[in-house]
DRENDO-1510 file (C-alpha; in Angstrom, 1 decimal, always signed):
<recs>
REC; n; res; u; v; w
REC; 1; MET; -24.8; -9.8; -22.5 .
REC; 2; THR; -24.8; -11.6; -19.2 .
REC; 3; LEU; -21.9; -12.2; -16.8 .
REC; 4; ASP; -21.6; -15.7; -18.2 .
REC; 5; THR; -21.2; -14.5; -21.8 .
REC; 6; PRO; -17.6; -14.8; -22.9 .
REC; 7; MET; -16.0; -11.6; -24.1 .
REC; 8; ALA; -13.7; -11.5; -27.1 .
REC; 9; ALA; -10.0; -11.3; -26.2 .
REC; 10; MET; -8.2; -8.1; -27.1 .
REC; 11; ASP; -5.5; -8.5; -29.6 .
REC; 12; ARG; -2.1; -6.9; -29.6 .
REC; 13; ASP; -3.1; -3.9; -31.8 .
REC; 14; GLU; -6.1; -3.1; -29.6 .
REC; 15; ILE; -4.0; -3.2; -26.5 .
REC; 16; SER; -1.2; -1.1; -28.0 .
REC; 17; LYS; -3.8; +1.6; -29.0 .
REC; 18; MET; -5.0; +1.9; -25.4 .
REC; 19; ARG; -3.8; +5.4; -24.3 .
REC; 20; ARG; -5.2; +8.6; -22.8 .
REC; 21; SER; -4.0; +12.2; -22.9 .
REC; 22; TYR; -2.9; +13.7; -19.6 .
REC; 23; GLY; -3.9; +17.1; -18.4 .
REC; 24; GLU; -2.2; +20.4; -18.1 .
REC; 25; ILE; -1.8; +20.4; -14.3 .
REC; 26; GLY; +1.9; +20.7; -13.7 .
REC; 27; LEU; +4.2; +20.0; -10.8 .
REC; 28; ARG; +6.8; +22.7; -10.0 .
REC; 29; GLU; +9.5; +22.6; -7.4 .
REC; 30; SER; +8.3; +25.9; -6.0 .
REC; 31; ASP; +4.9; +24.4; -5.3 .
REC; 32; LEU; +6.2; +21.6; -3.2 .
REC; 33; ASN; +6.8; +21.4; +0.5 .
REC; 34; SER; +10.5; +21.1; +1.5 .
REC; 35; ASN; +9.4; +18.1; +3.6 .
REC; 36; PRO; +8.3; +15.2; +1.5 .
REC; 37; ILE; +6.2; +13.7; +4.3 .
REC; 38; SER; +4.2; +16.9; +4.5 .
REC; 39; GLN; +3.8; +16.9; +0.7 .
REC; 40; PHE; +2.7; +13.3; +0.8 .
REC; 41; GLN; +0.1; +14.1; +3.5 .
REC; 42; LEU; -1.3; +16.9; +1.3 .
REC; 43; TRP; -1.6; +14.7; -1.7 .
REC; 44; LEU; -3.1; +11.9; +0.4 .
REC; 45; SER; -5.8; +14.3; +1.7 .
REC; 46; GLN; -6.6; +15.5; -1.8 .
REC; 47; ALA; -6.9; +11.9; -3.0 .
REC; 48; ALA; -9.1; +11.0; -0.1 .
REC; 49; GLU; -11.4; +13.9; -1.0 .
REC; 50; ASN; -11.6; +12.9; -4.7 .
REC; 51; PRO; -14.7; +10.8; -5.2 .
REC; 52; MET; -13.1; +9.1; -8.2 .
REC; 53; VAL; -10.3; +7.6; -6.1 .
REC; 54; VAL; -11.1; +4.3; -4.4 .
REC; 55; GLU; -9.3; +3.8; -1.1 .
REC; 56; ALA; -6.7; +6.6; -1.3 .
REC; 57; ASN; -4.6; +4.8; +1.3 .
REC; 58; ALA; -4.2; +1.6; -0.8 .
REC; 59; MET; -0.6; +1.1; -1.8 .
REC; 60; VAL; +1.3; -1.5; -3.8 .
REC; 61; LEU; +4.0; -3.1; -1.6 .
REC; 62; ALA; +6.9; -4.6; -3.5 .
REC; 63; THR; +9.4; -7.0; -1.8 .
REC; 64; ALA; +12.2; -9.1; -3.2 .
REC; 65; THR; +14.1; -12.2; -2.2 .
REC; 66; ASP; +17.1; -13.6; -4.1 .
REC; 67; ASP; +14.9; -15.5; -6.6 .
REC; 68; GLN; +11.7; -13.4; -7.0 .
REC; 69; PRO; +10.3; -9.9; -6.6 .
REC; 70; THR; +6.6; -9.8; -5.5 .
REC; 71; THR; +3.9; -7.1; -5.3 .
REC; 72; ARG; +0.6; -6.9; -3.5 .
REC; 73; THR; -1.8; -4.2; -2.3 .
REC; 74; VAL; -1.9; -3.3; +1.3 .
REC; 75; LEU; -3.5; -0.3; +3.2 .
REC; 76; LEU; -1.6; +2.5; +4.7 .
REC; 77; LYS; -2.7; +3.0; +8.3 .
REC; 78; ASP; -0.4; +5.8; +9.5 .
REC; 79; VAL; +2.2; +8.3; +8.2 .
REC; 80; THR; +4.5; +10.3; +10.4 .
REC; 81; GLU; +8.0; +11.8; +10.1 .
REC; 82; ALA; +9.2; +8.3; +11.0 .
REC; 83; GLY; +7.6; +6.7; +7.9 .
REC; 84; PHE; +4.7; +4.7; +6.6 .
REC; 85; THR; +2.9; +2.0; +8.6 .
REC; 86; PHE; +0.8; -1.0; +7.5 .
REC; 87; PHE; -0.4; -4.1; +9.3 .
REC; 88; THR; -0.3; -7.8; +8.3 .
REC; 89; ASN; +0.1; -11.4; +9.4 .
REC; 90; TYR; +3.8; -11.9; +10.4 .
REC; 91; ASN; +3.6; -15.5; +8.9 .
REC; 92; SER; +2.5; -14.2; +5.5 .
REC; 93; ALA; +4.7; -14.4; +2.4 .
REC; 94; LYS; +5.2; -10.6; +2.5 .
REC; 95; SER; +6.5; -10.7; +6.1 .
REC; 96; LYS; +8.8; -13.6; +5.4 .
REC; 97; SER; +10.2; -11.7; +2.4 .
REC; 98; ILE; +10.7; -8.6; +4.5 .
REC; 99; ASP; +12.5; -10.7; +7.2 .
REC; 100; GLU; +14.8; -11.9; +4.4 .
REC; 101; ASN; +15.3; -8.5; +2.8 .
REC; 102; SER; +14.0; -5.4; +4.5 .
REC; 103; LYS; +14.3; -3.2; +1.5 .
REC; 104; VAL; +10.9; -2.5; +0.0 .
REC; 105; SER; +9.0; -0.2; -2.4 .
REC; 106; LEU; +5.6; +1.4; -2.0 .
REC; 107; LEU; +3.5; +2.9; -4.8 .
REC; 108; PHE; +0.3; +5.0; -4.4 .
REC; 109; PRO; -1.4; +5.0; -7.9 .
REC; 110; TRP; -4.0; +7.7; -7.9 .
REC; 111; TYR; -5.0; +7.3; -11.5 .
REC; 112; PRO; -8.1; +9.6; -11.6 .
REC; 113; MET; -5.8; +12.5; -10.5 .
REC; 114; GLU; -3.0; +11.5; -12.9 .
REC; 115; ARG; -0.7; +11.2; -9.9 .
REC; 116; GLN; +1.5; +8.6; -8.2 .
REC; 117; VAL; +3.9; +8.5; -5.4 .
REC; 118; LYS; +6.8; +6.0; -5.2 .
REC; 119; ILE; +8.7; +5.3; -2.0 .
REC; 120; LEU; +11.8; +3.3; -1.4 .
REC; 121; GLY; +13.0; +2.4; +2.1 .
REC; 122; SER; +13.4; -0.3; +4.7 .
REC; 123; ALA; +10.6; -2.1; +6.6 .
REC; 124; VAL; +10.9; -2.8; +10.4 .
REC; 125; ARG; +8.4; -4.3; +12.8 .
REC; 126; ILE; +6.7; -1.8; +15.1 .
REC; 127; SER; +6.4; -2.5; +18.8 .
REC; 128; GLY; +3.8; -4.9; +20.2 .
REC; 129; GLU; +2.3; -2.1; +22.2 .
REC; 130; ASP; +1.7; +0.0; +19.0 .
REC; 131; SER; +0.2; -3.1; +17.2 .
REC; 132; ASP; -2.1; -3.7; +20.2 .
REC; 133; THR; -3.3; -0.1; +20.1 .
REC; 134; TYR; -4.2; -0.3; +16.4 .
REC; 135; PHE; -5.7; -3.8; +16.6 .
REC; 136; ALA; -8.1; -2.6; +19.3 .
REC; 137; THR; -9.6; -0.1; +16.9 .
REC; 138; ARG; -10.4; -2.7; +14.2 .
REC; 139; PRO; -13.9; -3.9; +13.6 .
REC; 140; TRP; -14.8; -7.1; +15.5 .
REC; 141; SER; -15.2; -9.0; +12.3 .
REC; 142; SER; -11.7; -8.0; +11.1 .
REC; 143; GLN; -10.2; -8.9; +14.5 .
REC; 144; ILE; -11.7; -12.4; +14.1 .
REC; 145; GLY; -10.4; -12.6; +10.6 .
REC; 146; ALA; -6.9; -12.0; +11.8 .
REC; 147; TRP; -7.2; -15.1; +14.0 .
REC; 148; ALA; -8.9; -17.2; +11.3 .
REC; 149; SER; -6.6; -16.7; +8.4 .
REC; 150; ASN; -3.3; -18.5; +8.0 .
REC; 151; GLN; -2.3; -16.0; +5.5 .
REC; 152; SER; -0.4; -17.2; +2.4 .
REC; 153; ALA; -0.9; -20.9; +3.4 .
REC; 154; PRO; -2.7; -23.3; +1.1 .
REC; 155; LEU; -6.5; -23.5; +1.8 .
REC; 156; ALA; -8.5; -26.6; +0.9 .
REC; 157; SER; -11.8; -24.8; +0.5 .
REC; 158; ARG; -13.8; -21.6; +1.2 .
REC; 159; GLU; -15.8; -23.7; +3.7 .
REC; 160; GLU; -12.7; -24.4; +5.7 .
REC; 161; LEU; -11.9; -20.7; +6.1 .
REC; 162; GLU; -15.5; -19.9; +7.1 .
REC; 163; LYS; -15.4; -22.7; +9.6 .
REC; 164; ARG; -12.3; -21.3; +11.2 .
REC; 165; TRP; -13.8; -17.9; +11.3 .
REC; 166; ALA; -17.0; -19.2; +13.0 .
REC; 167; GLU; -14.8; -21.1; +15.6 .
REC; 168; PHE; -13.0; -17.9; +16.6 .
REC; 169; ALA; -16.2; -15.9; +16.5 .
REC; 170; THR; -17.5; -18.3; +19.1 .
REC; 171; LYS; -14.3; -18.1; +21.2 .
REC; 172; TYR; -14.4; -14.3; +21.1 .
REC; 173; PRO; -18.0; -13.3; +20.7 .
REC; 174; GLU; -18.9; -9.9; +19.5 .
REC; 175; GLY; -18.7; -7.3; +22.3 .
REC; 176; SER; -15.9; -9.1; +24.0 .
REC; 177; GLN; -12.3; -8.0; +24.1 .
REC; 178; VAL; -10.4; -9.8; +21.3 .
REC; 179; PRO; -6.7; -10.1; +21.9 .
REC; 180; ARG; -4.2; -9.4; +19.1 .
REC; 181; PRO; -2.9; -12.6; +17.6 .
REC; 182; PRO; +0.8; -13.0; +18.3 .
REC; 183; HIS; +1.4; -13.5; +14.6 .
REC; 184; TRP; -0.2; -10.2; +13.6 .
REC; 185; GLY; +1.2; -6.7; +13.7 .
REC; 186; GLY; +2.6; -3.7; +12.0 .
REC; 187; PHE; +5.6; -2.7; +9.8 .
REC; 188; LEU; +7.0; +0.8; +9.5 .
REC; 189; VAL; +8.6; +1.6; +6.2 .
REC; 190; ILE; +11.4; +4.1; +6.8 .
REC; 191; PRO; +11.8; +6.1; +3.6 .
REC; 192; THR; +15.1; +6.9; +1.9 .
REC; 193; MET; +13.5; +8.2; -1.4 .
REC; 194; ILE; +10.0; +9.7; -2.1 .
REC; 195; GLU; +9.1; +10.5; -5.7 .
REC; 196; PHE; +6.1; +12.5; -6.8 .
REC; 197; TRP; +4.8; +12.0; -10.3 .
REC; 198; GLN; +2.2; +14.1; -12.2 .
REC; 199; GLY; +1.0; +13.1; -15.6 .
REC; 200; ARG; +1.5; +15.8; -18.4 .
REC; 201; TYR; +0.7; +16.2; -22.1 .
REC; 202; SER; +2.8; +14.4; -24.7 .
REC; 203; ARG; +4.1; +12.1; -22.0 .
REC; 204; LEU; +6.2; +15.0; -20.7 .
REC; 205; HIS; +5.4; +14.0; -17.2 .
REC; 206; ASP; +6.7; +15.7; -14.1 .
REC; 207; ARG; +8.9; +13.6; -11.8 .
REC; 208; ILE; +10.3; +15.2; -8.7 .
REC; 209; ARG; +12.3; +13.1; -6.2 .
REC; 210; TYR; +13.3; +13.6; -2.6 .
REC; 211; THR; +16.4; +11.6; -1.6 .
REC; 212; LYS; +17.4; +11.5; +2.1 .
REC; 213; GLY; +21.0; +12.1; +3.0 .
REC; 214; ALA; +23.1; +13.1; +6.0 .
REC; 215; ALA; +22.0; +16.8; +5.5 .
REC; 216; GLY; +18.3; +16.0; +5.1 .
REC; 217; TRP; +16.1; +15.7; +2.1 .
REC; 218; LYS; +17.5; +16.7; -1.4 .
REC; 219; LEU; +15.0; +17.6; -4.1 .
REC; 220; GLU; +15.7; +16.8; -7.8 .
REC; 221; ARG; +13.7; +16.7; -11.1 .
REC; 222; PHE; +14.1; +13.7; -13.4 .
REC; 223; TYR; +13.3; +13.0; -17.0 .
REC; 224; PRO; +9.9; +11.2; -17.4 .
</recs>
């Protein structure tokens, strides 16, 4: 079979039979850190060390406006007690959605480890200085890409994008200091809820949730 050979479509029965049995590794309250940020950092480190996990810092960002929720994958670039930071084009659809409704959700799906972390919170723009600091650490090609892409805008052809990239590569040659585009920067997601999920046998999964209140983080177990 070659890449051009059409594959037979899966029918409803075949799709419904797709399932796997989860392992015996459990998640007990006594094993968790009282601080969910510290617990997340531990799980992130373990995911990064797992060769089966591709881009452990990849997270699904969900935003919602009045008419439509939307999801996309972005990369976590920092996690502190303040929250979770990612970077993007401020003219993009995700940024416009956040400007309209700052409430967002993040999901880290570490499938090979039978784990996921769900986070609810509000997204705010970080300072220009902090965005400058991170932008300076990006590879030159990625810096040029930030200038070349009118993210989320219609694009007539691949050639048009590559032409724009070449133009900015000429303007800011490799080895020169590339300034951060004014339309590009970071968001900090300030969490109000962090839930840790561990797959278990018979679909009796472990779900333990931290909810932030006036007195700090409250930990509770939920039905799967």
